[in-house]
C-alpha positions in Angstrom: -11.5 -6.1 25.8 -7.8 -6.5 26.2 -5.5 -5.5 23.2 -4.0 -9.0 23.0 -7.2 -10.8 23.0 -8.4 -8.2 20.0 -5.4 -9.3 18.1 -6.1 -13.0 18.7 -9.5 -12.6 17.4 -8.2 -10.9 14.1 -5.5 -13.6 13.8 -8.0 -16.3 14.2 -10.4 -14.8 11.5 -7.5 -14.3 9.3 -6.4 -18.0 9.6 -10.0 -19.2 9.2 -10.3 -17.3 6.0 -7.2 -18.5 4.7 -8.1 -22.2 5.4 -11.7 -21.6 3.7 -9.9 -19.9 0.8 -7.3 -22.8 0.4 -9.6 -25.9 0.8 -13.0 -25.3 -0.4 -14.4 -26.1 -4.0 -11.1 -28.0 -5.0 -13.2 -30.8 -6.8 -10.5 -33.5 -7.9 -7.7 -30.9 -8.6 -6.2 -30.3 -5.4 -2.7 -30.8 -6.7 -3.2 -27.8 -9.0 -5.5 -25.8 -6.9 -3.8 -25.7 -3.6 -0.4 -24.3 -4.8 -2.0 -21.7 -7.1 -4.2 -20.6 -4.0 -1.3 -20.8 -1.9 0.7 -18.3 -4.2 -2.5 -15.9 -4.0 -2.5 -16.2 -0.1 1.3 -15.5 0.0 0.7 -12.2 -2.4 -2.1 -11.2 -0.3 -0.2 -11.5 2.9 2.9 -9.5 1.5 0.5 -7.0 0.0 -1.6 -6.6 2.9 1.3 -6.2 5.1 3.2 -3.7 2.8 0.0 -1.4 2.5 -1.1 -1.4 6.0 2.6 -1.0 7.3 3.2 1.9 5.2 0.0 3.6 5.9 0.3 3.6 9.6 4.0 5.1 9.3 2.8 7.7 6.7 -0.2 8.8 8.9 2.0 9.1 11.7 4.6 11.3 9.9 1.7 13.6 8.5 0.1 13.7 11.7 -3.5 12.8 10.3 -5.5 9.8 9.7 -6.7 10.9 6.1 -3.7 11.1 3.9 -2.1 7.8 2.6 0.9 7.0 0.4 -1.5 6.3 -2.4 -3.7 9.3 -2.0 -0.3 11.4 -2.1 0.6 10.0 -5.5 3.1 7.2 -4.9 0.8 4.5 -6.9 0.6 7.1 -9.7 4.4 7.5 -9.6 5.1 3.7 -9.8 2.6 3.5 -13.0 4.3 6.7 -14.6 7.8 4.9 -14.1 6.3 1.6 -15.6 4.9 3.6 -18.5 8.0 5.6 -19.0 10.5 2.4 -19.1 8.1 0.8 -21.8 7.9 4.1 -23.7 11.6 4.7 -23.9 12.9 1.4 -24.0 10.1 -0.9 -25.4 8.3 -3.9 -23.8 11.1 -6.2 -24.9 14.0 -4.4 -23.4 15.8 -5.8 -20.5 14.6 -3.3 -18.0 11.2 -4.3 -18.7 11.4 -8.0 -19.3 13.8 -8.5 -16.2 11.3 -8.2 -13.5 14.0 -7.9 -10.5 15.7 -5.2 -12.3 12.5 -3.3 -13.3 11.6 -3.6 -9.7 14.9 -2.4 -8.4 14.9 0.6 -10.6 11.4 1.5 -9.8 12.2 1.3 -6.0 15.1 3.3 -6.4 13.2 6.2 -8.2 10.5 6.2 -5.6 13.1 6.4 -2.7 14.6 9.4 -4.5 10.9 10.9 -4.8 10.4 10.3 -1.2 13.4 12.4 -0.4 12.3 15.2 -2.8 8.9 15.0 -1.1 10.2 15.2 2.2 12.4 18.3 1.3 9.9 20.6 -0.4 6.7 19.5 1.5 7.0 17.8 4.9 9.8 20.1 6.0 7.8 23.1 5.9 6.0 23.9 9.1 2.5 24.8 9.4 1.1 22.9 6.5 -2.6 21.6 7.2 -4.4 18.6 6.0 -5.9 20.1 3.2 -2.8 21.5 1.7 -1.2 18.3 1.9 -4.2 16.6 0.3 -4.2 19.0 -2.5 -0.6 18.7 -3.3 -1.1 15.0 -3.2 -4.0 14.9 -5.6 -2.4 17.5 -7.8 0.8 15.2 -8.1 -1.5 12.1 -8.6 -3.1 13.8 -11.4 0.1 15.0 -12.9 1.4 11.7 -13.1 -1.7 10.1 -14.4 -1.5 12.6 -17.1 2.1 12.1 -18.1 1.3 8.3 -18.2 -1.8 8.6 -20.3 0.1 10.8 -22.8 2.8 8.3 -23.2 0.1 5.4 -23.4 -1.6 7.2 -26.3 1.3 7.4 -28.6 3.0 4.0 -27.8 2.5 1.1 -30.0 -0.9 -0.8 -29.0 0.8 -4.0 -28.2 3.2 -2.2 -25.8 0.0 -0.4 -24.3 -1.5 -4.0 -23.5 1.8 -4.6 -21.5 1.1 -1.4 -19.7 -2.5 -1.9 -19.1 -1.9 -5.4 -17.4 -0.1 -3.2 -14.6 -2.5 -0.6 -14.2 -5.2 -2.3 -12.3 -4.8 -4.6 -9.2 -5.3 -8.1 -9.8 -4.7 -11.3 -7.7 -5.3 -13.6 -10.8 -2.2 -12.2 -12.5 0.3 -12.2 -9.7 3.9 -11.2 -10.4 5.3 -14.4 -8.8 8.8 -13.8 -9.9 8.7 -10.9 -7.3 7.3 -13.1 -4.3 10.8 -13.9 -3.0 12.4 -10.5 -3.6 9.2 -8.9 -2.0 9.4 -11.2 1.0 13.2 -10.5 1.7 12.8 -6.7 1.1 9.8 -6.6 3.5 11.8 -8.4 6.0 14.9 -6.1 5.7 12.7 -3.0 5.8 11.2 -4.5 9.1 14.6 -5.0 10.5 15.8 -1.6 9.6 12.3 0.1 10.8 12.6 -1.7 14.4 15.0 1.0 15.5 12.4 3.8 14.5 9.5 2.0 16.2 10.1 3.8 19.4 9.8 7.1 17.9 6.4 6.6 16.3 4.3 7.2 19.5 6.2 10.6 19.9 5.8 11.7 16.2 2.3 11.2 16.4 2.0 14.2 18.9 3.3 16.6 16.1 6.5 17.9 15.1 7.1 20.6 17.7 6.4 18.1 20.5 8.6 15.6 19.0 11.5 17.9 18.8 10.9 19.1 22.3 11.1 15.5 23.6 14.4 15.2 21.8 13.6 13.3 18.7 15.9 14.1 15.7 12.9 14.7 13.4 14.6 15.6 10.3 16.7 12.3 10.3 13.9 10.1 11.6 11.2 11.2 9.1 13.4 11.0 6.2 14.5 7.5 7.0 10.5 6.5 7.5 9.8 7.9 4.1 12.2 5.9 2.4 10.4 2.8 4.5 7.1 4.0 3.0 8.1 4.4 -0.5 9.6 0.7 -0.6 6.7 -0.8 1.0 4.4 0.9 -1.6 6.7 -0.2 -4.5 6.5 -3.8 -3.4 2.6 -3.8 -3.0 2.1 -2.2 -6.4 4.6 -4.2 -8.2 3.0 -7.5 -6.9 -0.6 -6.9 -7.6 -1.0 -3.2 -8.8 -2.4 -0.2 -7.2 -5.0 -0.2 -4.5 -5.4 3.1 -3.6 -8.1 3.2 -0.5 -7.1 -0.1 1.1 -4.5 1.6 3.6 -7.0 4.3 4.3 -9.7 1.8 5.2 -8.0 -0.8 7.3 -5.8 1.6 9.3 -8.7 3.7 10.3 -10.6 0.5 11.3 -7.7 -0.5 13.4 -7.8 2.9 15.3 -11.4 2.3 16.1 -11.0 -1.4 16.9 -8.1 -1.0 19.3 -8.7 2.6 20.4 -4.9 3.0 21.1 -2.2 5.1 19.8 0.5 2.4 20.5 1.8 1.7 17.2 2.9 -1.7 17.9 -0.8 -2.8 18.2 -1.6 -0.6 15.4 1.0 -1.8 12.9 0.2 -5.5 13.5 -3.6 -4.9 13.8 -3.8 -3.1 10.7 -1.8 -5.8 8.9 -4.4 -8.5 10.1 -7.3 -6.2 9.3 -5.7 -5.8 5.6 -5.2 -9.6 5.0 -8.9 -10.3 6.4 -10.2 -7.5 3.8 -8.3 -8.8 1.0 -9.0 -12.6 1.7 -12.6 -11.9 2.4 -13.0 -9.7 -0.9 -11.3 -12.1 -2.9 -13.7 -14.7 -1.5 -16.8 -12.4 -2.3 -15.4 -11.7 -5.8 -15.0 -15.5 -6.6 -17.8 -17.1 -4.9 -20.5 -14.6 -4.9 -19.9 -12.3 -8.1 -18.4 -15.1 -9.8 -15.6 -12.7 -11.3 -18.2 -10.3 -12.7 -16.2 -7.6 -10.9 -13.0 -7.1 -9.4 -11.5 -6.9 -5.8 -10.0 -3.5 -6.4 -13.1 -1.9 -7.6 -15.0 -3.1 -4.4 -12.3 -1.8 -1.9 -11.7 1.3 -3.8 -15.6 1.9 -3.7 -15.9 1.2 0.0 -12.7 3.2 0.7 -13.6 6.1 -1.5 -16.9 6.4 0.4 -15.2 6.1 3.7 -12.7 8.8 2.6 -15.5 11.1 1.9 -17.1 10.3 5.4 -13.6 11.2 7.0 -13.2 14.4 5.2 -16.8 15.5 6.2 -16.1 14.5 9.6 -12.8 16.3 9.9 -14.6 19.4 8.6 -17.3 19.3 11.1 -14.8 18.8 13.9 -13.2 22.1 13.0 
């Protein structure tokens, strides 16, 4: 099947799910229900775009299909930043109450971390997948431990503010950041457009990319900044969803059977939107809110992650 036809099928499924989510079971309250659901849909589109986009880029940089920005600890870093701001300044401070300022501080620190990550980890040659995975898990655990320590000793009322940000939720969307997130994703996409031509070459590996004339250090450092901003956006909007990127990008690779990143990025975004909207419909209509979307995605994604690890190990 031609790749454009596959893309059209995914787009059609996404549109159908959006229509179902928006206009079913409204009763006589459509004036309230439709705008409320439209905000959820916008948040899903922005979140799905940011996670899928960043995961494709990150996997190309690391030259494997198992690592994601979430697994390497970027989600945990975001939560550490949020916990520290409340621990240091209190939940009523300007940096916490002003969501735009809070967001920009978080993005700035994550971009700084992306630079350090590149300098001390990805710039070294010969690092295999298990070393990268181990370092990522250690860093994520370290960030979580620092966050937990501060959460234990802060005021219980302020801990509740932190707790609201610890779990992904499309029922508690940070609506103040929707416009900022949309503009940032648009700006990041425009900035990224100049680097997309390098991704197919980067997927061949560091040495091959350098031999083919790519300024590897320059390109990878800029792409890591793009990844950090996108992960900040998705986590700020709805909270951390650890395994979504891993799941949707690998499904996109299997579905499109190509290494052309133009198809992979747009395909992953559509699959991500389908997964989020479909999962939200299941949570609301089947499980009647007895569980959360992030639990379902992380469970399926975690099982798939173990499968990929075992498959990778057998191939060696």
